[in-house]
C-alpha positions in Angstrom: 68.2 119.2 76.6 70.0 121.4 74.1 72.1 123.1 76.8 73.2 119.8 78.2 74.2 118.7 74.7 76.3 121.8 74.3 78.0 121.3 77.6 79.0 117.8 76.6 80.2 118.8 73.2 82.3 121.6 74.6 83.8 119.3 77.2 84.6 116.7 74.6 86.2 119.2 72.3 88.2 120.6 75.2 89.4 117.1 76.1 90.2 116.3 72.5 92.3 119.5 72.3 94.1 118.7 75.5 94.9 115.2 74.2 96.2 116.5 70.9 98.4 119.1 72.5 99.8 116.4 74.9 100.4 114.1 72.0 102.3 116.7 70.0 104.5 117.6 73.0 106.6 114.4 72.4 107.3 111.4 74.5 107.5 111.6 78.2 111.0 111.1 79.5 110.2 108.7 82.3 111.8 105.3 82.4 109.3 102.5 83.1 110.2 100.2 86.0 112.0 97.1 85.0 109.6 94.8 86.9 105.9 95.3 87.6 104.9 95.2 91.3 101.2 95.6 92.2 100.4 98.9 93.9 99.3 97.1 97.0 102.8 95.4 97.4 104.5 98.8 97.0 102.2 100.5 99.5 102.7 97.6 102.0 106.5 98.0 101.6 106.4 101.7 102.0 104.2 101.6 105.1 106.4 98.9 106.8 109.5 100.9 105.8 108.2 104.2 107.3 107.2 102.4 110.5 110.7 100.8 110.8 112.3 104.2 110.3 110.5 106.1 113.1 107.1 106.6 111.6 108.1 110.0 110.2 106.3 111.2 107.1 109.7 112.4 105.7 110.6 108.7 105.2 107.7 108.4 102.6 109.8 109.6 99.8 112.9 107.6 100.7 110.9 104.4 101.2 109.1 104.9 97.9 112.5 105.4 96.3 113.8 102.2 97.9 110.9 100.0 96.6 111.4 101.5 93.1 115.1 100.5 93.2 114.2 97.0 94.5 111.6 96.6 91.7 114.2 97.6 89.1 116.5 94.8 90.2 114.3 92.0 91.6 111.3 90.5 89.8 108.0 90.4 91.7 107.9 86.6 92.2 111.4 86.6 93.8 110.4 89.6 95.9 107.3 87.7 97.2 109.4 84.6 97.9 112.1 86.5 99.7 109.7 88.5 101.9 107.8 85.3 102.7 110.9 83.6 104.0 111.7 86.7 106.0 108.3 87.0 107.6 107.9 83.3 108.4 111.4 82.6 109.6 110.4 83.8 113.1 107.5 81.4 113.3 108.1 79.0 116.1 108.3 75.2 115.8 108.4 73.0 112.8 106.4 75.3 110.6 109.0 78.0 110.9 111.8 75.5 110.5 111.0 75.1 106.8 111.7 78.8 106.4 114.7 79.0 108.8 116.5 75.9 107.7 116.1 76.1 103.9 119.5 76.8 102.2 117.7 78.4 99.3 115.7 80.5 101.7 118.9 81.7 103.5 120.5 82.7 100.2 117.4 84.5 99.0 117.0 86.3 102.3 120.7 87.3 102.4 120.6 88.7 98.8 117.3 90.5 99.5 118.7 92.2 102.6 121.8 93.3 100.7 119.6 94.6 97.9 117.3 96.4 100.3 120.3 97.9 102.2 121.8 99.2 98.9 118.4 100.6 97.9 117.9 102.4 101.2 121.4 103.8 101.2 120.9 105.0 97.6 117.8 106.8 98.7 119.4 108.5 101.7 118.5 106.0 104.4 120.2 103.4 106.5 118.8 100.0 107.4 
């Protein structure tokens, strides 16, 4: 029991020392994203982006860069709305008409496609 206690104390002291040395190093110079996107949404975007660019692993970094740029410009609610219009516009019949024929939807989709194209170009990809 005493050995286990010593191991825990040593580990806690080591962790405390690491925390203190990190804290004294100063603030990290990383800009926080402007808008929060859930990790799942980012992963879905990156997977879809990689697939649409030949499925090459090299696209991982560029697609990750693109979703970061999109997230810095467009809030998550507008992103969800735009991608919903994009995905459902191809739905046949009246159900898809709501997404195809909406003036707001057309504007949102157009601005999203422009934003995405700019983000992809800025990250070294083409649409």
